[in-house]
Backbone as XML, in Angstrom:
<?xml version="1.0"?>
<chain id="A" units="angstrom">
  <residue number="1" name="UNK">
    <atom name="N" x="7.152" y="-0.039" z="-10.190"/>
    <atom name="CA" x="7.689" y="1.300" z="-10.336"/>
    <atom name="C" x="7.728" y="1.918" z="-8.945"/>
  </residue>
  <residue number="2" name="UNK">
    <atom name="N" x="8.916" y="2.323" z="-8.512"/>
    <atom name="CA" x="9.091" y="2.826" z="-7.145"/>
    <atom name="C" x="9.796" y="4.188" z="-7.186"/>
  </residue>
  <residue number="3" name="UNK">
    <atom name="N" x="9.189" y="5.177" z="-6.544"/>
    <atom name="CA" x="9.767" y="6.530" z="-6.506"/>
    <atom name="C" x="10.824" y="6.647" z="-5.410"/>
  </residue>
  <residue number="4" name="UNK">
    <atom name="N" x="11.556" y="7.747" z="-5.438"/>
    <atom name="CA" x="12.565" y="8.027" z="-4.413"/>
    <atom name="C" x="11.915" y="8.158" z="-3.041"/>
  </residue>
  <residue number="5" name="UNK">
    <atom name="N" x="12.665" y="7.809" z="-2.010"/>
    <atom name="CA" x="12.214" y="8.017" z="-0.642"/>
    <atom name="C" x="11.304" y="6.937" z="-0.090"/>
  </residue>
  <residue number="6" name="UNK">
    <atom name="N" x="11.128" y="5.841" z="-0.810"/>
    <atom name="CA" x="10.298" y="4.744" z="-0.303"/>
    <atom name="C" x="11.124" y="3.845" z="0.609"/>
  </residue>
  <residue number="7" name="UNK">
    <atom name="N" x="10.473" y="3.319" z="1.642"/>
    <atom name="CA" x="11.108" y="2.367" z="2.555"/>
    <atom name="C" x="10.316" y="1.070" z="2.462"/>
  </residue>
  <residue number="8" name="UNK">
    <atom name="N" x="10.956" y="0.025" z="1.944"/>
    <atom name="CA" x="10.263" y="-1.244" z="1.733"/>
    <atom name="C" x="10.959" y="-2.322" z="2.550"/>
  </residue>
  <residue number="9" name="UNK">
    <atom name="N" x="10.256" y="-2.805" z="3.563"/>
    <atom name="CA" x="10.788" y="-3.881" z="4.395"/>
    <atom name="C" x="10.081" y="-5.206" z="4.110"/>
  </residue>
  <residue number="10" name="UNK">
    <atom name="N" x="9.023" y="-5.174" z="3.294"/>
    <atom name="CA" x="8.266" y="-6.365" z="2.932"/>
    <atom name="C" x="8.470" y="-6.697" z="1.461"/>
  </residue>
  <residue number="11" name="UNK">
    <atom name="N" x="7.428" y="-7.260" z="0.824"/>
    <atom name="CA" x="7.489" y="-7.650" z="-0.582"/>
    <atom name="C" x="6.529" y="-6.794" z="-1.405"/>
  </residue>
  <residue number="12" name="UNK">
    <atom name="N" x="6.977" y="-6.387" z="-2.597"/>
    <atom name="CA" x="6.156" y="-5.587" z="-3.507"/>
    <atom name="C" x="6.224" y="-6.220" z="-4.887"/>
  </residue>
  <residue number="13" name="UNK">
    <atom name="N" x="5.042" y="-6.427" z="-5.505"/>
    <atom name="CA" x="4.984" y="-7.055" z="-6.819"/>
    <atom name="C" x="3.937" y="-6.355" z="-7.683"/>
  </residue>
  <residue number="14" name="UNK">
    <atom name="N" x="4.334" y="-5.929" z="-8.881"/>
    <atom name="CA" x="3.422" y="-5.333" z="-9.857"/>
    <atom name="C" x="2.677" y="-4.112" z="-9.294"/>
  </residue>
  <residue number="15" name="UNK">
    <atom name="N" x="3.422" y="-3.152" z="-8.745"/>
    <atom name="CA" x="2.823" y="-1.980" z="-8.081"/>
    <atom name="C" x="3.452" y="-0.680" z="-8.561"/>
  </residue>
  <residue number="16" name="UNK">
    <atom name="N" x="2.767" y="0.419" z="-8.255"/>
    <atom name="CA" x="3.305" y="1.759" z="-8.444"/>
    <atom name="C" x="3.331" y="2.414" z="-7.069"/>
  </residue>
  <residue number="17" name="UNK">
    <atom name="N" x="4.523" y="2.823" z="-6.624"/>
    <atom name="CA" x="4.675" y="3.460" z="-5.314"/>
    <atom name="C" x="5.167" y="4.896" z="-5.507"/>
  </residue>
  <residue number="18" name="UNK">
    <atom name="N" x="4.429" y="5.845" z="-4.974"/>
    <atom name="CA" x="4.813" y="7.254" z="-5.043"/>
    <atom name="C" x="5.817" y="7.569" z="-3.926"/>
  </residue>
  <residue number="19" name="UNK">
    <atom name="N" x="6.294" y="8.822" z="-3.860"/>
    <atom name="CA" x="7.305" y="9.224" z="-2.879"/>
    <atom name="C" x="6.832" y="9.026" z="-1.447"/>
  </residue>
  <residue number="20" name="UNK">
    <atom name="N" x="7.754" y="8.595" z="-0.594"/>
    <atom name="CA" x="7.490" y="8.522" z="0.832"/>
    <atom name="C" x="6.654" y="7.347" z="1.296"/>
  </residue>
  <residue number="21" name="UNK">
    <atom name="N" x="6.404" y="6.373" z="0.447"/>
    <atom name="CA" x="5.625" y="5.194" z="0.851"/>
    <atom name="C" x="6.486" y="4.315" z="1.749"/>
  </residue>
  <residue number="22" name="UNK">
    <atom name="N" x="5.872" y="3.788" z="2.819"/>
    <atom name="CA" x="6.572" y="2.903" z="3.743"/>
    <atom name="C" x="5.815" y="1.590" z="3.863"/>
  </residue>
  <residue number="23" name="UNK">
    <atom name="N" x="6.524" y="0.478" z="3.667"/>
    <atom name="CA" x="5.951" y="-0.863" z="3.731"/>
    <atom name="C" x="6.625" y="-1.590" z="4.893"/>
  </residue>
  <residue number="24" name="UNK">
    <atom name="N" x="5.845" y="-2.084" z="5.858"/>
    <atom name="CA" x="6.381" y="-2.738" z="7.049"/>
    <atom name="C" x="6.887" y="-4.154" z="6.796"/>
  </residue>
  <residue number="25" name="UNK">
    <atom name="N" x="7.577" y="-4.694" z="7.786"/>
    <atom name="CA" x="8.130" y="-6.051" z="7.712"/>
    <atom name="C" x="7.016" y="-7.083" z="7.582"/>
  </residue>
  <residue number="26" name="UNK">
    <atom name="N" x="7.247" y="-8.075" z="6.733"/>
    <atom name="CA" x="6.295" y="-9.163" z="6.575"/>
    <atom name="C" x="5.074" y="-8.815" z="5.740"/>
  </residue>
  <residue number="27" name="UNK">
    <atom name="N" x="5.009" y="-7.606" z="5.215"/>
    <atom name="CA" x="3.861" y="-7.164" z="4.416"/>
    <atom name="C" x="4.058" y="-7.540" z="2.953"/>
  </residue>
  <residue number="28" name="UNK">
    <atom name="N" x="2.962" y="-7.979" z="2.305"/>
    <atom name="CA" x="2.984" y="-8.319" z="0.886"/>
    <atom name="C" x="2.003" y="-7.408" z="0.154"/>
  </residue>
  <residue number="29" name="UNK">
    <atom name="N" x="2.505" y="-6.660" z="-0.824"/>
    <atom name="CA" x="1.673" y="-5.743" z="-1.598"/>
    <atom name="C" x="1.746" y="-6.174" z="-3.064"/>
  </residue>
  <residue number="30" name="UNK">
    <atom name="N" x="0.571" y="-6.421" z="-3.674"/>
    <atom name="CA" x="0.514" y="-6.846" z="-5.073"/>
    <atom name="C" x="-0.524" y="-6.029" z="-5.825"/>
  </residue>
  <residue number="31" name="UNK">
    <atom name="N" x="-0.244" y="-5.757" z="-7.109"/>
    <atom name="CA" x="-1.209" y="-5.152" z="-8.031"/>
    <atom name="C" x="-1.868" y="-3.888" z="-7.475"/>
  </residue>
  <residue number="32" name="UNK">
    <atom name="N" x="-1.095" y="-3.012" z="-6.866"/>
    <atom name="CA" x="-1.661" y="-1.846" z="-6.184"/>
    <atom name="C" x="-0.970" y="-0.551" z="-6.600"/>
  </residue>
  <residue number="33" name="UNK">
    <atom name="N" x="-1.648" y="0.564" z="-6.317"/>
    <atom name="CA" x="-1.090" y="1.898" z="-6.514"/>
    <atom name="C" x="-1.164" y="2.611" z="-5.170"/>
  </residue>
  <residue number="34" name="UNK">
    <atom name="N" x="-0.006" y="2.962" z="-4.631"/>
    <atom name="CA" x="0.060" y="3.617" z="-3.326"/>
    <atom name="C" x="0.619" y="5.022" z="-3.530"/>
  </residue>
  <residue number="35" name="UNK">
    <atom name="N" x="-0.213" y="6.027" z="-3.284"/>
    <atom name="CA" x="0.201" y="7.405" z="-3.513"/>
    <atom name="C" x="1.013" y="7.949" z="-2.333"/>
  </residue>
  <residue number="36" name="UNK">
    <atom name="N" x="1.475" y="9.169" z="-2.481"/>
    <atom name="CA" x="2.442" y="9.812" z="-1.604"/>
    <atom name="C" x="2.148" y="9.660" z="-0.110"/>
  </residue>
  <residue number="37" name="UNK">
    <atom name="N" x="3.188" y="9.272" z="0.633"/>
    <atom name="CA" x="3.184" y="9.168" z="2.095"/>
    <atom name="C" x="2.203" y="8.143" z="2.653"/>
  </residue>
  <residue number="38" name="UNK">
    <atom name="N" x="1.874" y="7.118" z="1.893"/>
    <atom name="CA" x="1.080" y="6.011" z="2.418"/>
    <atom name="C" x="1.972" y="5.144" z="3.307"/>
  </residue>
  <residue number="39" name="UNK">
    <atom name="N" x="1.456" y="4.758" z="4.453"/>
    <atom name="CA" x="2.198" y="3.908" z="5.385"/>
    <atom name="C" x="1.407" y="2.624" z="5.612"/>
  </residue>
  <residue number="40" name="UNK">
    <atom name="N" x="2.058" y="1.491" z="5.383"/>
    <atom name="CA" x="1.427" y="0.193" z="5.616"/>
    <atom name="C" x="2.212" y="-0.507" z="6.716"/>
  </residue>
  <residue number="41" name="UNK">
    <atom name="N" x="1.519" y="-0.970" z="7.742"/>
    <atom name="CA" x="2.150" y="-1.596" z="8.898"/>
    <atom name="C" x="2.719" y="-2.982" z="8.615"/>
  </residue>
  <residue number="42" name="UNK">
    <atom name="N" x="3.036" y="-3.682" z="9.688"/>
    <atom name="CA" x="3.647" y="-5.016" z="9.604"/>
    <atom name="C" x="2.601" y="-6.092" z="9.320"/>
  </residue>
  <residue number="43" name="UNK">
    <atom name="N" x="3.042" y="-7.151" z="8.646"/>
    <atom name="CA" x="2.259" y="-8.372" z="8.423"/>
    <atom name="C" x="0.897" y="-8.127" z="7.769"/>
  </residue>
  <residue number="44" name="UNK">
    <atom name="N" x="0.848" y="-7.267" z="6.776"/>
    <atom name="CA" x="-0.395" y="-7.000" z="6.029"/>
    <atom name="C" x="-0.346" y="-7.702" z="4.676"/>
  </residue>
  <residue number="45" name="UNK">
    <atom name="N" x="-1.514" y="-7.924" z="4.100"/>
    <atom name="CA" x="-1.616" y="-8.411" z="2.728"/>
    <atom name="C" x="-2.532" y="-7.457" z="1.966"/>
  </residue>
  <residue number="46" name="UNK">
    <atom name="N" x="-1.980" y="-6.830" z="0.931"/>
    <atom name="CA" x="-2.685" y="-5.820" z="0.155"/>
    <atom name="C" x="-2.702" y="-6.278" z="-1.302"/>
  </residue>
  <residue number="47" name="UNK">
    <atom name="N" x="-3.896" y="-6.340" z="-1.920"/>
    <atom name="CA" x="-4.006" y="-6.784" z="-3.304"/>
    <atom name="C" x="-5.111" y="-6.000" z="-4.009"/>
  </residue>
  <residue number="48" name="UNK">
    <atom name="N" x="-4.784" y="-5.387" z="-5.144"/>
    <atom name="CA" x="-5.716" y="-4.564" z="-5.920"/>
    <atom name="C" x="-6.309" y="-3.431" z="-5.083"/>
  </residue>
  <residue number="49" name="UNK">
    <atom name="N" x="-5.412" y="-2.623" z="-4.509"/>
    <atom name="CA" x="-5.813" y="-1.488" z="-3.678"/>
    <atom name="C" x="-5.188" y="-0.212" z="-4.249"/>
  </residue>
  <residue number="50" name="UNK">
    <atom name="N" x="-5.961" y="0.863" z="-4.271"/>
    <atom name="CA" x="-5.462" y="2.184" z="-4.660"/>
    <atom name="C" x="-5.636" y="3.096" z="-3.454"/>
  </residue>
  <residue number="51" name="UNK">
    <atom name="N" x="-4.535" y="3.681" z="-2.980"/>
    <atom name="CA" x="-4.632" y="4.603" z="-1.848"/>
    <atom name="C" x="-4.336" y="6.024" z="-2.328"/>
  </residue>
  <residue number="52" name="UNK">
    <atom name="N" x="-5.031" y="6.988" z="-1.738"/>
    <atom name="CA" x="-4.741" y="8.394" z="-1.986"/>
    <atom name="C" x="-3.598" y="8.808" z="-1.054"/>
  </residue>
  <residue number="53" name="UNK">
    <atom name="N" x="-3.290" y="10.088" z="-0.969"/>
    <atom name="CA" x="-2.185" y="10.582" z="-0.148"/>
    <atom name="C" x="-2.458" y="10.400" z="1.344"/>
  </residue>
  <residue number="54" name="UNK">
    <atom name="N" x="-1.376" y="10.205" z="2.101"/>
    <atom name="CA" x="-1.387" y="10.171" z="3.566"/>
    <atom name="C" x="-2.328" y="9.131" z="4.169"/>
  </residue>
  <residue number="55" name="UNK">
    <atom name="N" x="-2.415" y="7.966" z="3.553"/>
    <atom name="CA" x="-3.228" y="6.875" z="4.081"/>
    <atom name="C" x="-2.376" y="6.036" z="5.024"/>
  </residue>
  <residue number="56" name="UNK">
    <atom name="N" x="-2.981" y="5.591" z="6.119"/>
    <atom name="CA" x="-2.302" y="4.744" z="7.093"/>
    <atom name="C" x="-3.060" y="3.424" z="7.216"/>
  </residue>
  <residue number="57" name="UNK">
    <atom name="N" x="-2.390" y="2.320" z="6.917"/>
    <atom name="CA" x="-2.976" y="0.990" z="7.080"/>
    <atom name="C" x="-2.245" y="0.325" z="8.236"/>
  </residue>
  <residue number="58" name="UNK">
    <atom name="N" x="-2.982" y="-0.001" z="9.286"/>
    <atom name="CA" x="-2.404" y="-0.541" z="10.517"/>
    <atom name="C" x="-1.862" y="-1.962" z="10.321"/>
  </residue>
  <residue number="59" name="UNK">
    <atom name="N" x="-1.214" y="-2.477" z="11.353"/>
    <atom name="CA" x="-0.634" y="-3.822" z="11.332"/>
    <atom name="C" x="-1.701" y="-4.899" z="11.170"/>
  </residue>
  <residue number="60" name="UNK">
    <atom name="N" x="-1.308" y="-6.017" z="10.585"/>
    <atom name="CA" x="-2.132" y="-7.228" z="10.460"/>
    <atom name="C" x="-3.453" y="-7.010" z="9.739"/>
  </residue>
  <residue number="61" name="UNK">
    <atom name="N" x="-3.447" y="-6.261" z="8.647"/>
    <atom name="CA" x="-4.667" y="-6.022" z="7.868"/>
    <atom name="C" x="-4.625" y="-6.834" z="6.583"/>
  </residue>
  <residue number="62" name="UNK">
    <atom name="N" x="-5.793" y="-7.297" z="6.138"/>
    <atom name="CA" x="-5.949" y="-8.004" z="4.877"/>
    <atom name="C" x="-6.923" y="-7.208" z="4.015"/>
  </residue>
  <residue number="63" name="UNK">
    <atom name="N" x="-6.420" y="-6.579" z="2.956"/>
    <atom name="CA" x="-7.251" y="-5.786" z="2.051"/>
    <atom name="C" x="-7.107" y="-6.376" z="0.655"/>
  </residue>
  <residue number="64" name="UNK">
    <atom name="N" x="-8.169" y="-6.995" z="0.161"/>
    <atom name="CA" x="-8.129" y="-7.656" z="-1.137"/>
    <atom name="C" x="-9.353" y="-7.266" z="-1.952"/>
  </residue>
  <residue number="65" name="UNK">
    <atom name="N" x="-9.137" y="-7.036" z="-3.236"/>
    <atom name="CA" x="-10.225" y="-6.734" z="-4.143"/>
    <atom name="C" x="-9.965" y="-7.481" z="-5.445"/>
  </residue>
  <residue number="66" name="UNK">
    <atom name="N" x="-10.527" y="-6.997" z="-6.554"/>
    <atom name="CA" x="-10.313" y="-7.673" z="-7.838"/>
    <atom name="C" x="-9.826" y="-6.671" z="-8.878"/>
  </residue>
  <residue number="67" name="UNK">
    <atom name="N" x="-9.302" y="-7.194" z="-9.973"/>
    <atom name="CA" x="-8.797" y="-6.337" z="-11.042"/>
    <atom name="C" x="-9.930" y="-5.519" z="-11.677"/>
  </residue>
  <residue number="68" name="UNK">
    <atom name="N" x="-11.118" y="-6.093" z="-11.735"/>
    <atom name="CA" x="-12.258" y="-5.406" z="-12.343"/>
    <atom name="C" x="-12.767" y="-4.240" z="-11.489"/>
  </residue>
  <residue number="69" name="UNK">
    <atom name="N" x="-12.610" y="-4.350" z="-10.162"/>
    <atom name="CA" x="-13.118" y="-3.317" z="-9.259"/>
    <atom name="C" x="-12.166" y="-3.169" z="-8.062"/>
  </residue>
  <residue number="70" name="UNK">
    <atom name="N" x="-11.029" y="-2.467" z="-8.251"/>
    <atom name="CA" x="-10.065" y="-2.314" z="-7.161"/>
    <atom name="C" x="-10.615" y="-1.488" z="-6.003"/>
  </residue>
  <residue number="71" name="UNK">
    <atom name="N" x="-10.119" y="-1.747" z="-4.825"/>
    <atom name="CA" x="-10.535" y="-1.016" z="-3.607"/>
    <atom name="C" x="-9.837" y="0.342" z="-3.590"/>
  </residue>
  <residue number="72" name="UNK">
    <atom name="N" x="-10.576" y="1.409" z="-3.260"/>
    <atom name="CA" x="-10.014" y="2.747" z="-3.167"/>
    <atom name="C" x="-10.094" y="3.225" z="-1.723"/>
  </residue>
  <residue number="73" name="UNK">
    <atom name="N" x="-8.995" y="3.761" z="-1.215"/>
    <atom name="CA" x="-8.964" y="4.317" z="0.137"/>
    <atom name="C" x="-8.639" y="5.804" z="-0.001"/>
  </residue>
  <residue number="74" name="UNK">
    <atom name="N" x="-9.531" y="6.656" z="0.498"/>
    <atom name="CA" x="-9.436" y="8.098" z="0.315"/>
    <atom name="C" x="-8.341" y="8.783" z="1.106"/>
  </residue>
  <residue number="75" name="UNK">
    <atom name="N" x="-8.098" y="10.014" z="0.769"/>
    <atom name="CA" x="-7.052" y="10.863" z="1.339"/>
    <atom name="C" x="-7.126" y="10.940" z="2.865"/>
  </residue>
  <residue number="76" name="UNK">
    <atom name="N" x="-5.984" y="10.672" z="3.514"/>
    <atom name="CA" x="-5.883" y="10.816" z="4.956"/>
    <atom name="C" x="-6.589" y="9.748" z="5.772"/>
  </residue>
  <residue number="77" name="UNK">
    <atom name="N" x="-7.090" y="8.703" z="5.145"/>
    <atom name="CA" x="-7.829" y="7.664" z="5.864"/>
    <atom name="C" x="-6.890" y="6.769" z="6.658"/>
  </residue>
  <residue number="78" name="UNK">
    <atom name="N" x="-7.442" y="6.163" z="7.702"/>
    <atom name="CA" x="-6.723" y="5.180" z="8.503"/>
    <atom name="C" x="-7.561" y="3.909" z="8.568"/>
  </residue>
  <residue number="79" name="UNK">
    <atom name="N" x="-6.942" y="2.796" z="8.208"/>
    <atom name="CA" x="-7.661" y="1.516" z="8.161"/>
    <atom name="C" x="-7.023" y="0.553" z="9.143"/>
  </residue>
</chain>
């Protein structure tokens, strides 16, 4: 499910993306919920992650969790 205003240059599978989400080139996002204005850099792998508003994930990051206990990243955080 993808809202208006998203820019996706990578791959997205089984996710919910709110308005203004940006996914960089070479990035793979699976099983995640990315709230408004989340920015994910290039060449990242994101799996079972929930981000609050205005989160920034830098280039070349690997964030993986499990379905039973997904990773949460708080409002305005930078990883």
